[in-house]
C-alpha positions in Angstrom: -27.8 2.5 -1.0 -26.1 1.1 2.3 -23.6 3.4 4.4 -19.8 3.0 3.3 -17.6 0.9 5.8 -14.4 1.5 6.6 -12.1 -1.6 6.0 -8.3 -1.8 7.0 -6.0 -2.2 3.8 -2.8 -1.8 5.1 -2.2 -4.8 8.0 1.4 -6.3 8.2 1.2 -9.6 10.0 3.7 -12.0 11.3 4.6 -12.3 7.4 6.2 -8.8 7.2 8.7 -10.3 9.5 10.4 -7.1 11.1 7.7 -5.4 10.6 4.5 -6.8 12.2 3.6 -8.7 14.5 -0.5 -9.4 13.7 -1.2 -13.4 13.3 -3.0 -14.1 10.3 -6.3 -16.0 12.5 -6.1 -13.4 14.8 -6.7 -10.6 12.6 -9.8 -12.3 10.4 -10.9 -13.4 14.0 -10.9 -9.4 15.0 -12.5 -8.6 11.8 -15.3 -11.1 12.0 -15.7 -9.7 15.6 -16.0 -6.0 14.2 -18.8 -6.9 12.0 -15.9 -5.9 8.7 -17.2 -7.6 5.9 -13.5 -7.4 4.2 -10.4 -7.3 5.3 -6.6 -6.4 3.7 -3.2 -8.0 3.9 -0.2 -5.9 2.4 2.9 -7.0 3.7 6.4 -5.5 3.6 7.5 -6.8 0.2 6.3 -10.4 0.2 3.0 -12.7 -0.7 3.9 -15.5 1.9 1.1 -15.0 4.2 -1.8 -15.2 1.5 -3.3 -18.3 1.3 -3.6 -18.6 5.3 -5.3 -15.6 4.7 -7.4 -16.6 2.3 -8.5 -19.3 3.8 -9.0 -17.9 7.3 -10.8 -15.1 5.4 -13.1 -17.3 3.7 -13.7 -19.2 6.5 -15.2 -16.0 8.5 -17.3 -15.1 6.0 -14.7 -11.9 5.0 -13.7 -10.3 1.4 -10.1 -11.1 1.1 -8.1 -8.4 -0.3 -4.7 -8.9 -1.4 -1.8 -6.5 -1.7 1.3 -5.7 -1.0 3.5 -2.9 0.6 6.5 -2.1 -1.7 9.7 -0.4 -1.2 10.2 1.9 -3.7 13.7 3.5 -5.8 14.4 6.9 -4.6 16.8 7.8 -7.8 17.6 11.2 -6.0 18.8 9.9 -2.9 19.3 5.5 -3.1 19.6 5.3 1.1 16.1 7.4 1.4 13.6 4.9 -0.5 9.5 5.4 -0.3 6.8 3.4 0.1 3.5 2.6 -2.1 1.0 0.3 -1.7 -0.2 -2.1 -3.9 -3.6 -4.2 -4.1 -4.7 -6.7 -6.4 -8.1 -6.1 -8.5 -8.0 -9.1 -10.5 -5.6 -12.4 -11.6 -3.5 -9.6 -14.1 -2.9 -7.7 -11.2 -2.0 -10.8 -9.3 0.6 -12.1 -11.9 1.9 -7.9 -12.3 2.8 -7.6 -8.2 4.5 -10.9 -8.6 6.7 -10.1 -10.9 7.4 -7.3 -9.6 8.2 -8.0 -6.2 10.4 -11.1 -8.3 12.4 -8.4 -10.2 13.1 -6.0 -7.2 14.3 -9.3 -5.5 16.9 -10.2 -8.2 17.9 -7.0 -9.6 17.4 -4.2 -7.1 18.4 -4.5 -3.8 19.5 -1.8 -1.7 20.9 -1.8 1.9 18.7 -5.5 2.3 15.1 -3.5 0.8 14.0 -5.4 -2.4 13.3 -2.0 -4.6 10.8 -1.4 -6.9 11.9 1.0 -9.9 9.3 3.5 -10.6 10.3 3.1 -14.5 9.4 -0.8 -14.3 5.8 0.4 -13.9 5.5 2.2 -17.1 5.5 -1.6 -18.6 2.1 -1.7 -17.5 -0.1 -1.3 -14.4 -3.2 -3.1 -15.3 -5.0 -4.9 -12.6 -3.1 -3.1 -9.7 -4.3 -0.2 -7.3 -1.5 2.0 -6.0 -1.8 3.8 -2.4 0.5 6.9 -2.3 2.7 5.0 0.8 1.1 7.1 3.8 4.0 8.7 5.8 6.7 6.6 4.2 5.3 7.7 0.5 7.5 10.7 -1.5 4.0 12.6 -1.4 4.0 12.5 2.5 7.8 13.1 2.5 7.9 16.3 0.4 4.9 17.5 2.2 7.0 17.1 5.2 10.3 18.3 4.3 8.1 21.6 3.0 8.5 20.7 -0.9 5.1 21.0 -2.1 5.9 21.3 -5.6 7.5 17.9 -5.5 4.8 16.4 -3.6 2.5 17.3 -6.6 4.5 16.0 -9.3 5.0 13.4 -7.3 1.4 12.6 -7.0 0.9 13.5 -10.9 3.4 11.0 -11.7 1.7 8.5 -9.4 -1.8 8.9 -11.2 -0.4 8.9 -14.6 1.2 5.5 -14.2 -2.2 4.3 -12.1 -5.0 6.5 -14.3 -8.2 6.5 -12.3 -6.4 3.8 -10.0 -4.0 5.9 -7.6 -5.3 6.9 -4.1 -3.8 9.5 -1.6 -3.9 8.0 1.6 -4.7 10.3 4.6 -3.5 8.9 7.6 -2.8 10.6 11.6 -0.1 13.0 11.2 1.4 15.9 11.0 -1.2 18.4 9.7 0.9 19.3 6.8 0.2 16.0 5.5 -3.5 16.4 5.1 -2.3 18.6 2.4 -2.0 15.8 0.2 -5.6 15.9 -0.5 -4.8 19.0 -2.2 -2.7 17.7 -4.7 -4.7 14.6 -5.0 -7.4 16.6 -6.3 -5.4 18.5 -8.4 -3.7 15.4 -9.7 -7.0 13.4 -10.6 -6.4 11.2 -7.5 -8.9 10.3 -4.7 -7.8 10.3 -1.1 -8.5 8.1 1.8 -8.1 7.3 5.3 -5.7 4.5 6.2 -3.6 3.3 9.3 -0.2 1.2 9.5 -2.1 -1.7 11.5 1.2 -3.8 13.4 -1.1 -5.2 16.4 -4.6 -6.1 17.0 -4.7 -4.3 20.7 -2.5 -1.0 21.9 
């Protein structure tokens, strides 16, 4: 058995428009130079760069992982949406993600954000993995607001919507977000390490 390798899953490229500057070809080239076996692109609220990314990654011998960083409606405060990262497992997941994004743009635009209503996910999440949204997710936000019970409830709600497919992201943030790992264990979630990748160099 080989040792697990770190793979970036939270890459915002030039297709994130105002939230990323990384050129697809440059990102794939850097991943190849670092001998990464795979790379995930998860642009903000769109899948515009997927074809270009697929071609570049396959050409470089890197497994492409497709995802999307999405805005999620906060019913308690519409002006404070949270984020969730959705990764595609297979074709059905791709179709589901496209349906969610289309519905968000057509039915749930708020202050320029196309938001996914969590209630829509009750119709099914097959084919999608969910990452907690890092520091912009509602679990981390609740912890940063010193509301551990709300964080636990949020983690449990996501875990129920994505059974066996919900992961809490641990990032380099205030120490309080590390408590997310405890919330995750109690909510039948796993924890992964992630980082917001928006540049190829510092």
